[in-house]
DSSP file (Angstrom, degrees, kcal/mol; ACC not computed):
  #  RESIDUE AA STRUCTURE BP1 BP2  ACC     N-H-->O    O-->H-N    N-H-->O    O-->H-N    TCO  KAPPA ALPHA  PHI   PSI    X-CA   Y-CA   Z-CA
    1    1 A M              0   0    0      0, 0.0     0, 0.0     0, 0.0     0, 0.0   0.000 360.0 360.0 360.0 137.4   60.7  107.5  134.5
    2    2 A A        -     0   0    0      1,-0.1     3,-0.1     3,-0.0     2,-0.0  -0.471 360.0-104.7 -76.8 144.8   63.9  109.2  133.5
    3    3 A P        -     0   0    0      0, 0.0    -1,-0.1     0, 0.0     0, 0.0  -0.346  44.3 -88.8 -69.4 153.7   64.4  110.1  129.8
    4    4 A K        -     0   0    0      1,-0.1     2,-0.2    -2,-0.0     0, 0.0  -0.251  42.5-116.6 -55.6 139.5   66.7  108.0  127.6
    5    5 A R        -     0   0    0     -3,-0.1     2,-0.2     1,-0.1    -1,-0.1  -0.558  27.6-132.9 -75.1 144.3   70.3  109.1  127.5
    6    6 A D     >  -     0   0    0     -2,-0.2     4,-2.3     1,-0.1     3,-0.4  -0.507  33.4 -91.6 -91.1 173.8   71.5  110.3  124.1
    7    7 A R  H  > S+     0   0    0      1,-0.2     4,-2.5     2,-0.2     5,-0.2   0.872 125.1  50.0 -54.2 -46.1   74.7  109.1  122.6
    8    8 A L  H  > S+     0   0    0      1,-0.2     4,-2.6     2,-0.2    -1,-0.2   0.827 109.4  53.4 -66.6 -30.9   76.9  112.0  124.0
    9    9 A E  H  > S+     0   0    0     -3,-0.4     4,-3.2     2,-0.2    -1,-0.2   0.923 109.0  48.9 -66.6 -44.2   75.4  111.4  127.6
   10   10 A V  H  X S+     0   0    0     -4,-2.3     4,-2.5     2,-0.2     5,-0.2   0.947 111.7  48.1 -64.9 -44.7   76.4  107.8  127.5
   11   11 A I  H  X S+     0   0    0     -4,-2.5     4,-2.8    -5,-0.2     5,-0.2   0.962 112.7  49.1 -55.7 -49.2   79.8  108.6  126.3
   12   12 A R  H  X S+     0   0    0     -4,-2.6     4,-3.1     1,-0.2     5,-0.2   0.944 111.5  49.7 -49.4 -54.3   80.1  111.2  129.1
   13   13 A D  H  X S+     0   0    0     -4,-3.2     4,-1.9     2,-0.2    -1,-0.2   0.853 110.2  49.9 -58.1 -38.2   78.8  108.7  131.7
   14   14 A I  H  X S+     0   0    0     -4,-2.5     4,-2.4     2,-0.2    -1,-0.2   0.947 114.3  45.3 -62.8 -48.2   81.3  105.9  130.6
   15   15 A L  H  X S+     0   0    0     -4,-2.8     4,-2.9    -5,-0.2    -2,-0.2   0.922 111.3  51.7 -64.6 -43.4   84.2  108.4  130.8
   16   16 A L  H  X S+     0   0    0     -4,-3.1     4,-2.5    -5,-0.2    -1,-0.2   0.868 107.7  53.1 -64.3 -37.4   83.1  109.8  134.1
   17   17 A V  H  X S+     0   0    0     -4,-1.9     4,-1.0    -5,-0.2    -1,-0.2   0.946 110.3  47.4 -61.2 -45.2   82.9  106.2  135.6
   18   18 A I  H ><>S+     0   0    0     -4,-2.4     5,-1.2     1,-0.2     3,-1.0   0.963 114.5  47.2 -57.8 -48.5   86.4  105.6  134.5
   19   19 A Q  H ><5S+     0   0    0     -4,-2.9     3,-0.7     1,-0.3     4,-0.4   0.860 107.6  55.1 -59.9 -37.1   87.6  108.9  135.9
   20   20 A S  H 3<5S+     0   0    0     -4,-2.5    -1,-0.3     1,-0.3    -2,-0.2   0.676  99.1  62.7 -73.5 -18.2   85.8  108.4  139.2
   21   21 A H  T X<5S-     0   0    0     -3,-1.0     3,-1.2    -4,-1.0    -1,-0.3  -0.237 131.4 -88.1-102.0  42.9   87.7  105.0  139.7
   22   22 A R  T < 5S-     0   0    0     -3,-0.7    -3,-0.2     1,-0.3    -2,-0.2   0.862  78.1 -66.8  51.8  38.7   91.1  106.8  139.8
   23   23 A N  T 3 <S+     0   0    0     -5,-1.2    -1,-0.3    -4,-0.4     2,-0.2   0.787 119.8  89.0  59.0  34.9   91.3  106.5  136.0
   24   24 A E    <   +     0   0    0     -3,-1.2     2,-0.3    -6,-0.7    43,-0.2  -0.785  45.4 153.5-163.8 117.0   91.5  102.7  135.9
   25   25 A I  B     -A   66   0A   0     41,-1.9    41,-3.0    -2,-0.2    -7,-0.0  -0.994  38.3-116.1-143.1 146.3   88.6  100.2  135.9
   26   26 A K     >  -     0   0    0     -2,-0.3     4,-1.6    39,-0.2    39,-0.2  -0.510  35.1-110.6 -79.8 160.8   88.0   96.6  134.7
   27   27 A P  H  > S+     0   0    0      0, 0.0     4,-2.7     0, 0.0     5,-0.2   0.841 110.3  54.1 -68.4 -39.6   85.6   96.1  132.0
   28   28 A T  H  > S+     0   0    0      1,-0.2     4,-2.2     2,-0.2     5,-0.2   0.943 111.2  45.2 -64.8 -44.4   82.7   94.2  134.2
   29   29 A P  H  > S+     0   0    0      0, 0.0     4,-2.8     0, 0.0    -1,-0.2   0.908 113.5  51.6 -67.5 -36.7   82.4   97.0  136.8
   30   30 A L  H  X S+     0   0    0     -4,-1.6     4,-2.2     1,-0.2    -2,-0.2   0.894 109.6  49.1 -59.6 -44.3   82.4   99.5  134.0
   31   31 A L  H  X>S+     0   0    0     -4,-2.7     5,-1.0     2,-0.2     4,-0.9   0.920 113.8  46.2 -62.3 -42.2   79.7   97.7  132.3
   32   32 A R  H ><5S+     0   0    0     -4,-2.2     3,-0.7    -5,-0.2    -2,-0.2   0.953 115.6  44.1 -68.6 -49.7   77.7   97.6  135.4
   33   33 A Y  H 3<5S+     0   0    0     -4,-2.8    -1,-0.2     1,-0.2    -2,-0.2   0.780 108.4  58.2 -65.7 -30.1   78.2  101.3  136.4
   34   34 A S  H 3<5S-     0   0    0     -4,-2.2    -1,-0.2    -5,-0.2    -2,-0.2   0.693  99.5-138.9 -76.8 -19.0   77.5  102.5  132.8
   35   35 A N  T <<5 +     0   0    0     -4,-0.9     2,-0.3    -3,-0.7    -3,-0.1   0.914  53.9 130.5  63.4  47.0   74.1  100.8  132.9
   36   36 A L      < -     0   0    0     -5,-1.0    -1,-0.2     1,-0.0    -2,-0.1  -0.828  64.0 -98.2-124.2 164.8   74.1   99.4  129.3
   37   37 A S     >  -     0   0    0     -2,-0.3     4,-2.5     1,-0.1     5,-0.2  -0.420  40.7-112.7 -67.6 157.1   73.5   96.1  127.7
   38   38 A S  H  > S+     0   0    0      1,-0.2     4,-2.3     2,-0.2     5,-0.1   0.854 118.4  51.7 -62.0 -32.6   76.6   94.1  127.0
   39   39 A Q  H  > S+     0   0    0      2,-0.2     4,-1.8     1,-0.2    -1,-0.2   0.928 113.6  43.3 -68.8 -44.4   76.1   94.5  123.3
   40   40 A R  H  > S+     0   0    0      2,-0.2     4,-2.3     1,-0.2    -2,-0.2   0.873 112.1  55.0 -66.8 -36.6   75.7   98.3  123.6
   41   41 A F  H  X S+     0   0    0     -4,-2.5     4,-2.6     2,-0.2     5,-0.2   0.922 107.1  50.4 -59.2 -48.9   78.6   98.5  126.0
   42   42 A A  H  X S+     0   0    0     -4,-2.3     4,-2.1    -5,-0.2    -1,-0.2   0.896 109.5  50.1 -61.1 -39.4   80.8   96.7  123.5
   43   43 A E  H  X S+     0   0    0     -4,-1.8     4,-2.2     2,-0.2    -2,-0.2   0.914 112.5  46.6 -65.6 -43.0   79.9   99.1  120.7
   44   44 A Y  H  X S+     0   0    0     -4,-2.3     4,-2.3     2,-0.2    -2,-0.2   0.903 111.6  51.5 -63.0 -42.5   80.6  102.1  122.9
   45   45 A I  H  X S+     0   0    0     -4,-2.6     4,-2.3     2,-0.2     5,-0.2   0.902 110.0  49.8 -60.9 -45.3   84.0  100.7  124.1
   46   46 A S  H  X S+     0   0    0     -4,-2.1     4,-2.5     1,-0.2     5,-0.2   0.943 112.6  46.7 -69.1 -46.5   85.1   99.9  120.5
   47   47 A E  H  X S+     0   0    0     -4,-2.2     4,-2.2     1,-0.2    -1,-0.2   0.883 113.4  47.5 -64.7 -34.3   84.2  103.4  119.4
   48   48 A L  H  <>S+     0   0    0     -4,-2.3     5,-2.7     2,-0.2     6,-1.4   0.836 114.4  47.3 -73.2 -29.8   86.0  105.1  122.4
   49   49 A L  H  <5S+     0   0    0     -4,-2.3     3,-0.5     3,-0.2    -2,-0.2   0.905 113.7  48.0 -72.2 -41.5   89.0  102.9  121.9
   50   50 A E  H  <5S+     0   0    0     -4,-2.5    -2,-0.2     1,-0.2    -3,-0.2   0.898 114.5  45.5 -66.2 -42.5   89.0  103.7  118.0
   51   51 A K  T  <5S-     0   0    0     -4,-2.2    -1,-0.2    -5,-0.2    -2,-0.2   0.488 113.1-122.4 -85.6  -5.2   88.6  107.6  118.7
   52   52 A Q  T   5S+     0   0    0     -3,-0.5    19,-0.3    -4,-0.4    20,-0.3   0.843  73.7 130.5  74.2  37.7   91.4  107.3  121.4
   53   53 A F  S   <S+     0   0    0     -5,-2.7    16,-2.4    18,-0.2    19,-0.4   0.750  81.2  15.8 -84.0 -33.2   89.1  108.7  124.3
   54   54 A I  E    S-B   68   0A   0     -6,-1.4     2,-0.3    14,-0.3    14,-0.2  -0.886  73.0-147.0-132.2 166.0   90.2  105.6  126.4
   55   55 A W  E     -B   67   0A   0     12,-2.4    12,-1.9    -2,-0.3     2,-0.5  -0.950  15.7-127.3-130.4 154.9   93.0  103.0  126.2
   56   56 A E  E     -B   66   0A   0     -2,-0.3     2,-0.4    10,-0.2    10,-0.2  -0.890  21.7-167.8-105.9 131.9   93.1   99.5  127.2
   57   57 A K  E     -B   65   0A   0      8,-2.9     8,-2.1    -2,-0.5     2,-0.5  -0.961   6.3-160.3-119.9 138.3   95.8   98.1  129.5
   58   58 A V  E     -B   64   0A   0     -2,-0.4     6,-0.2     6,-0.2     2,-0.1  -0.964  15.9-146.5-118.6 123.7   96.5   94.5  130.2
   59   59 A D    >   -     0   0    0      4,-2.2     3,-2.8    -2,-0.5     4,-0.1  -0.283  37.1 -87.8 -82.0 173.2   98.5   93.6  133.4
   60   60 A K  T 3  S+     0   0    0      1,-0.3    -1,-0.1     2,-0.1    -2,-0.0   0.788 128.2  54.1 -53.9 -29.2  100.9   90.9  133.9
   61   61 A K  T 3  S-     0   0    0      2,-0.1    -1,-0.3     1,-0.0    -2,-0.0   0.415 121.4-106.2 -83.5   3.3   98.1   88.5  135.0
   62   62 A G  S <  S+     0   0    0     -3,-2.8     2,-0.3     1,-0.3    -2,-0.1   0.593  70.3 149.6  79.9  16.0   96.2   89.2  131.8
   63   63 A R        -     0   0    0     -4,-0.1    -4,-2.2     1,-0.0     2,-0.3  -0.606  40.9-130.5 -78.2 131.5   93.6   91.4  133.4
   64   64 A K  E     + B   0  58A   0     -2,-0.3     2,-0.3    -6,-0.2    -6,-0.2  -0.663  25.5 178.0 -88.8 145.6   92.1   94.3  131.3
   65   65 A F  E     - B   0  57A   0     -8,-2.1    -8,-2.9    -2,-0.3     2,-0.4  -0.985  16.7-146.0-134.9 143.9   91.8   97.8  132.6
   66   66 A Y  E     -AB  25  56A   0    -41,-3.0   -41,-1.9    -2,-0.3     2,-0.3  -0.947  19.5-180.0-114.5 143.1   90.4  100.9  130.8
   67   67 A S  E     - B   0  55A   0    -12,-1.9   -12,-2.4    -2,-0.4     2,-0.3  -0.939  30.0-104.1-132.8 155.9   91.8  104.4  131.4
   68   68 A L  E     - B   0  54A   0     -2,-0.3   -14,-0.3   -14,-0.2     2,-0.1  -0.613  28.3-146.7 -79.8 137.3   91.1  107.8  130.1
   69   69 A T     >  -     0   0    0    -16,-2.4     4,-2.1    -2,-0.3     5,-0.2  -0.394  34.8 -99.9 -84.6 175.3   93.4  109.4  127.5
   70   70 A E  H  > S+     0   0    0      1,-0.2     4,-2.6     2,-0.2     5,-0.2   0.910 127.7  55.5 -58.8 -38.0   94.0  113.2  127.4
   71   71 A K  H  > S+     0   0    0    -19,-0.3     4,-1.6     2,-0.2    -1,-0.2   0.871 106.7  50.5 -66.2 -36.6   91.4  113.3  124.6
   72   72 A G  H  > S+     0   0    0    -19,-0.4     4,-1.9   -20,-0.3    -1,-0.2   0.895 111.2  47.7 -60.4 -44.2   88.8  111.6  126.9
   73   73 A T  H  X S+     0   0    0     -4,-2.1     4,-1.7     1,-0.2    -2,-0.2   0.898 110.5  52.5 -67.5 -38.1   89.5  114.2  129.7
   74   74 A Y  H  X S+     0   0    0     -4,-2.6     4,-2.5     2,-0.2     5,-0.2   0.846 105.1  55.2 -67.9 -31.1   89.2  117.0  127.2
   75   75 A Y  H  X S+     0   0    0     -4,-1.6     4,-3.2     2,-0.2     5,-0.2   0.939 107.7  49.6 -60.9 -46.3   85.8  115.6  126.1
   76   76 A L  H  X S+     0   0    0     -4,-1.9     4,-1.5     2,-0.2    -2,-0.2   0.845 110.1  50.3 -61.8 -31.7   84.6  115.8  129.6
   77   77 A E  H  X S+     0   0    0     -4,-1.7     4,-1.8     2,-0.2    -1,-0.2   0.953 114.1  43.2 -65.5 -54.3   85.8  119.3  130.0
   78   78 A K  H  X S+     0   0    0     -4,-2.5     4,-3.0     1,-0.2     5,-0.3   0.919 110.6  56.1 -65.7 -39.6   84.1  120.5  126.8
   79   79 A Y  H  X S+     0   0    0     -4,-3.2     4,-2.5     1,-0.2    -1,-0.2   0.919 105.7  51.7 -60.0 -38.5   80.9  118.6  127.6
   80   80 A A  H  X S+     0   0    0     -4,-1.5     4,-2.5    -5,-0.2    -1,-0.2   0.915 110.1  49.9 -60.3 -42.7   80.6  120.4  131.0
   81   81 A V  H  X S+     0   0    0     -4,-1.8     4,-2.3     2,-0.2    -2,-0.2   0.953 112.9  45.8 -65.2 -45.2   81.0  123.8  129.1
   82   82 A I  H  X S+     0   0    0     -4,-3.0     4,-2.3     2,-0.2    -2,-0.2   0.914 112.3  51.2 -57.8 -44.0   78.3  122.9  126.6
   83   83 A K  H  X S+     0   0    0     -4,-2.5     4,-2.6    -5,-0.3    -2,-0.2   0.913 110.8  47.4 -60.2 -50.9   76.0  121.6  129.4
   84   84 A R  H  X S+     0   0    0     -4,-2.5     4,-3.2     2,-0.2    -1,-0.2   0.925 110.5  53.0 -57.2 -46.5   76.5  124.9  131.3
   85   85 A F  H  X S+     0   0    0     -4,-2.3     4,-1.3     2,-0.2     6,-0.2   0.909 110.9  47.0 -53.5 -48.8   75.8  126.9  128.1
   86   86 A I  H ><>S+     0   0    0     -4,-2.3     5,-2.2     1,-0.2     3,-0.7   0.969 115.7  46.3 -60.3 -53.2   72.4  124.9  127.5
   87   87 A N  H ><5S+     0   0    0     -4,-2.6     3,-2.0     1,-0.2    -2,-0.2   0.894 106.4  56.1 -56.2 -45.2   71.5  125.4  131.1
   88   88 A D  H 3<5S+     0   0    0     -4,-3.2    -1,-0.2     1,-0.3    -2,-0.2   0.782 114.8  40.3 -61.1 -23.8   72.3  129.1  131.3
   89   89 A F  T <<5S-     0   0    0     -4,-1.3    -1,-0.3    -3,-0.7    -2,-0.2   0.173 109.6-119.4-115.2  18.4   70.0  129.8  128.4
   90   90 A G  T < 5       0   0    0     -3,-2.0    -3,-0.2     1,-0.1    -4,-0.1   0.720 360.0 360.0  60.4  23.9   67.2  127.4  129.4
   91   91 A L      <       0   0    0     -5,-2.2    -4,-0.2    -6,-0.2    -1,-0.1   0.428 360.0 360.0 -82.1 360.0   67.6  125.3  126.2
């Protein structure tokens, strides 16, 4: 069984899913791909919107989409650097 993801990994996973879908994804597929309960998903999305890692766009038909901001992209870059550092030193 895989170990539980910590908070920073969940955030990274959500941001990576958005990025891998050409930086635009609807809430339901994002929920499914992020592998979270709907309650936990809503909590993370609220936090990411509040901290401006993602933004919500509504099209003319009223459909919601999430996209990464520059801050969200920067988080992914820094997360990768930290992860490499941890792996390099076997921590």
